[in-house]
FIFIKE-132674 format. One record per residue (C-alpha): residue in three letters; x negated, y, z. Coordinates in steps of 0.001 Angstrom, whole numbers, plus 500000, padded with zeros to 6 digits. Each point is the difference from the previous one (the first is absolute). Layout:
N
AlaXYZ ...
! end
This chain:
382
Met234360203354267036 Asn501533499498503435 Ser498324501029503246 Asp498730496483500776 Thr497477500082497163 Gly497145501384502102 Arg500074496961502268 Tyr498815497727497194 Asp496776499780498021 Cys502164499224496977 Asp503649499274499327 Leu499660496726498121 Val497372497318499534 Val500524497656497046 Val497865496884499896 Gly499372498929496393 Ala499878502035496785 Ser502231497474498239 Phe502931501027497797 Ala502299500017503037 Gly497442501759502172 Ala499320502651497372 Ala503723500593499505 Cys500540500458503733 Ala497001502300500432 Leu500846502145496983 Ala503607500496501098 Ala498992500998503517 Ala497133502279498920 Arg502100501807497409 Ala502505500762502772 Gly497260501659502031 Leu498859497268502386 Arg496370499397500899 Val499301496538498630 Val496978497721500375 Val499632496911497779 Leu497564497303501040 Glu498799497787497142 Arg497411497327500759 Lys498674499936496413 Arg497536502663498944 Asp501400499790496470 Pro503828499874499882 Gly499789498282496608 Asp497839497152501259 Lys501121496460500983 Leu503641500450499029 Arg502671497375500607 Thr502777501337497808 Thr500857499359496361 Gly500758503703499652 Ile503180499454497964 Val502392502940500425 Val503713499757499188 Lys501890502779498216 Glu501524501374503201 Ala496596500557501573 Ala498574501352496741 Glu502728502647499737 Gln501183500739503537 Thr496884500029502168 Trp496691501818500183 Leu498610497311497683 Ser501722501818497120 Arg497112502506500254 Ala497313497355499461 Pro497494500752497205 Ala501121498573496658 Gly496855497914499698 Cys500964498079503140 Val503058498313498518 His501151497768497138 Arg503704499689499155 Val501578496535499784 Glu503606499795498829 Arg500876496326500250 Val499309496785501822 Arg499128496799498173 Leu500903497065502205 Tyr498350496636499307 Ser501287496635501112 Pro497474497305501015 Asn499898498625496426 Leu499113503560498830 Arg503238500678498161 Ser500909503617500654 Met502729502596499942 Ala499650503763500004 Leu502082502013502445 Ser500586503728499992 Ala502473502549501300 Pro500995503185498145 Gly497673502806500997 Tyr498171497895502566 Tyr496231499589500163 Phe497057499229502247 Leu496619501685500281 Thr496878497934500385 Thr497198502040501480 Asp496294500539500244 Thr500527499359503697 Pro496559501000501344 Arg500262503344498190 Leu503593500443501175 Met499070499441503661 Arg497089502443499734 Trp502360502575498506 Leu502441499460502877 Ala497168500584502470 Gln499220503290498249 Glu503682500958500219 Leu499963499390503751 Val497022502302500459 Arg501486502615497663 His503101500185502205 Gly498062500476503198 Val499811496429501288 Asp496928499195502063 Leu498986496853498097 Arg497280498056501795 Leu498483497398497720 Gly497912497263501533 Ala501914500433503262 Ser501508496840501488 Phe502900499973502435 Asn498922498161503125 Gln502166500973502934 Ala502923502186501063 Glu501907500310503244 Arg503132501746501101 Asp499241503376501592 Gly503077501688501429 Asp502271500844497080 Gly497259499416497438 Trp497217497608499025 Arg496292500266500620 Val498169498571496994 Glu496357499073500346 Gly497812502371498005 Val502822502443499316 Gly501530501151503266 Arg503582500532501028 Cys502731499902497371 Arg503759500128500197 Phe500680497219497490 Leu498044496994498733 Val500807498147496777 Gly498478496681498967 Ala499629499586496251 Asp497066497667500425 Gly501086496891498160 Ala501377496557500628 Lys497773499369503029 Ser500757503367501600 Arg497769500926502893 Val502428502783500957 Ala502790497427500364 Glu497742497842502144 Arg498875502846502283 Ala503482501510500375 Gly501896496743500496 Leu502095500333496844 Gly501194497235497694 Arg497459498090497933 Thr500395498594496516 Arg500181496189500121 Glu500875498891496464 Phe497614500588497146 Leu499123499385496410 Tyr496325499741499138 Gly499041501745496787 Ile496891500325497865 Glu499483502215496969 Tyr497290500318497359 Glu499089503145498072 Phe498811499792496372 Pro498905503502498901 Gly500102501085496380 Leu502430497301498811 Ser503303500487498179 Leu502904497553499909 Pro501877499445496712 Glu503234500730501895 Ser498701502781502204 Gly503436501456500746 Ala501130496999502037 Leu499456498761503518 His499346496290499427 Cys501295497851502882 Phe499520496230500338 Val501978497502502059 Ser498032496917501041 Lys500392497858503074 Arg496545498554499389 Tyr498145503309499948 Ala502383502344501825 Pro502225498148502475 Gly502301502551501605 Tyr499096502789497604 Ile498724500692496446 Gly496963500833497898 Trp499700503178497946 Ile497927501650497269 Ala500350503655498995 Gln498303502765498076 Asn498787502898502126 Pro498296503290499035 Thr496496498530500108 Gly500518496395498897 Val501958496949501102 Gln500945498764503446 Ala500935496392500703 Gly501229498680503302 Leu501442497052501826 Ala501724499678503349 Leu501450497150502008 Arg501736499425503283 His497439500219502796 Asp499811497034502341 Pro497461500746502767 Glu499651496292500778 Arg499054499082496430 Ala498352503305499038 Arg500365499238496292 Val498147502404497692 Pro501672500874496681 Asp498335498266497040 Ile499918503069497795 Asp497353498549497684 Gly502156496934499338 Phe503026502255499568 Leu498272502167497382 Ala498726496916498174 Arg503615498851499772 Val501726503276499012 Gly497333502304498563 Ala500524499073496340 Ala503731500747500283 Val499295503711500506 Gly496755500324498041 Leu497577499872502929 Asp496877497889499609 Pro499879497818503133 Gln496214499723499678 Leu499516503690500791 Arg498624500875503407 Pro501624502773502045 Ser498117503124501044 Ala501828500249503323 Thr502151497845502252 Arg502428501046502714 Ala501902497756502346 Gly501990500061503207 Leu503168499223501924 Ile503332501493498926 Pro502897500114502508 Cys503158498342498691 Gly502266499612503047 Gly501655503417500067 Pro499729502781502616 Val498409499167503339 Phe501670500454503366 Pro499519502198501887 Leu498840502394497329 Ala499727503081502242 Arg500039501128503625 Asp498809502865502197 Gly498461502147497285 Val498245497223498066 Met501380498654496712 Leu499012497645497192 Thr500397500382496261 Gly498953498200496805 Asp498464496542500303 Ala499573500470503756 Ala503782500300500295 Gly500716497147497578 Ile501513502462497536 Val499127497920496967 Ser502519498249497778 Pro500161496309501018 Val500295498973496340 Thr498011502470497919 Ala497343500781502639 Gly498013503201499395 Gly502777502458500749 Ile498270503352499464 His503351501756499560 Ser501515498579503204 Ala496838500764501955 Trp499756503536498642 Ala503684500761500621 His499832498789503589 Gly496710501781500717 Glu501291503265498567 Thr503284499749501921 Leu498052499333503170 Gly497679502984499447 Gln502961502294499392 Ala501809498707503101 Ile496919500525502184 Ala499639503558498707 Leu503664500851500577 His499936498589503516 Ala496745501769500863 Leu501583503258498839 Gly503056499338502119 His502445499356497162 Gly500464496258499703 Pro500672496694501753 Ala497321497815501541 Pro497770498754497135 Glu499879496534501573 Ile503700499653499180 Val499433501226496444 Ala497082497593499558 Arg502205497073500986 Asp503156501049498141 Ser498246500929496740 Ala498124496715499702 Pro501414497985497067 Arg501471496670501054 Phe499494498121496684 Arg502965497743500786 Arg500528498654496450 Lys496313499615499353 Arg499470498261503319 Ala502692497539498948 Leu498204499478496693 Arg496735499565501921 Trp501609497303502179 Ala501288498164496928 Phe496733500306498093 Asp498002498654502946 Arg502192496919500262 Phe501251499252496514 Gln497278501029497589 Phe499615497426497230 Asp498504500435496561 Trp502669498143498027 Pro502904502428500701 Phe497957502899498630 Asp499032497977496927 Leu503609498945499437 Leu501862503178500954 Leu497610502711498855 His502572501818497846 Ser503043499262502144 Ala502188502678501592 Pro499209498974503621 Leu496263500192499457 Arg500316503290498156 Trp502104501355502891 Ala497356498957502529 Ala497283501678497919 Glu502054503193499895 Gln500250499956503793 Val496262499658500316 Tyr498753502374497314 Phe502718502532499251 His501898500393503273 Lys503287498684498536 Arg499819502123496840 Gly501348498449496856 Ser497351498452497796 Arg499625498551496575 Glu497836497116498897 Asp498457498595496888 Asp499028496406499410 Glu496585500405498454 Pro497651497171500914 Ala496742500751501717 Arg497497500974497316 Ala496526498577500059 Pro497344502273498500 Arg498844499370496460 Ser496519498650499645 Ser498795503391498772 Glu501087501675503262 Thr497154500114502463 Tyr499768501798503333 
! end
C-alpha cells in the first residue's frame, strides 16, 4: 500500500451491498484495500428489487460462479409469447440462464464480503459525505480516499456528490410462489402485451425454490400506473401451467433504470455503478452481468490506482460503462411503436427472431420451434 494510506480511515467506502457494490468491494478488498460497505438493510436478502436472473457470462466468469448449487436453477431456452399466446422457443448453442434463490444468494454474497476482509455494516444508511482535501469524509465512517455509490436507481450518493441521476425508468413487480414446478421448467417464459406491459414484457420462470412471475411497464411519473400483475396472470397463467388463483408468498417491486449510463458518472474520487449509474440494459432490464462487470472493473481500477499502478479510476468508471447503443435504439422503437398485432402476425418471422436474439442471446445464433403454448391438463394442479 502506498504511503498515503495512513491519512485515511479506510481506502474505499461502497454504499450498497448490491451485485455491483459487492463486485466492487470484493475486487478492492482482494487487492489489499481497506473497504467499508454500508448497507441500509439489516438483512441483505430482504426487500429485493431484482429478478435475480443471471446470464451465462456472469455464471461462468464472475464471482457468482462460486455460488452454492442450491441457489441456482439452470434455464436453457426462452419461450416468447405473442399477445394471443402463440409461442416460439429460442435457444443458442451452449447458452443458458440461471434463475436464483435471490435472498439466499445475496446473503451468501454478504458472507463472501466479510470472508475477504470487508467491513460490512448492515443496517447502516448513507446520509452525508463531503469533499475533504483529496478524499471524502463520510458520515459515520470517517475519511476515505474513494467513495462508490451502488445504492440503486434513486442514488443518494449521486445526489450528495452532484453526479448524474437516472431519469428514465421501468416499474416492475414480481410475485414469488414457493414449492411450485412448471411443466416446462427449463424455459424463461416471456410475454409481450401492450395492455399489461407497455414498454416492456411479463415473465414467468422456475427458480430453485418455486416459481417467480413478474411484470414491468414504462414508468410515467405523471400517470404513476401500477402493473396489473393479477390481471396478467389471469390471462397467461394457464399457458405455462400456473394456476392464476394462487396467492404469492412474497412480492417485490421497484423502479428499474432504462435510459443508459448517467452523466457525469464520476468525479473527484466519487463514482457510481450498477443501477445508480444506469448500467442496466434498456431492453432486458435487470442486468446483473453488466452491473457486476462494471463494479468489478471499478474495484480493480481503484485498487491499482491506490497502489500507484494505474490510471485515475474515475476515467475507468466512465470508459468501462456499457453504452447499450443497439438496445437503446430498440428501447426507443418499443416505446413508440409497440402494437400487439405485429407480434401476433410476425411471431415466427426472421426480423422478430433477430430482435429476440439481440435481447436474449447477445447476437448469438438461435434456433426456434413452433410449438403452441400448452395449457395444463385438467389433472395438473399446482
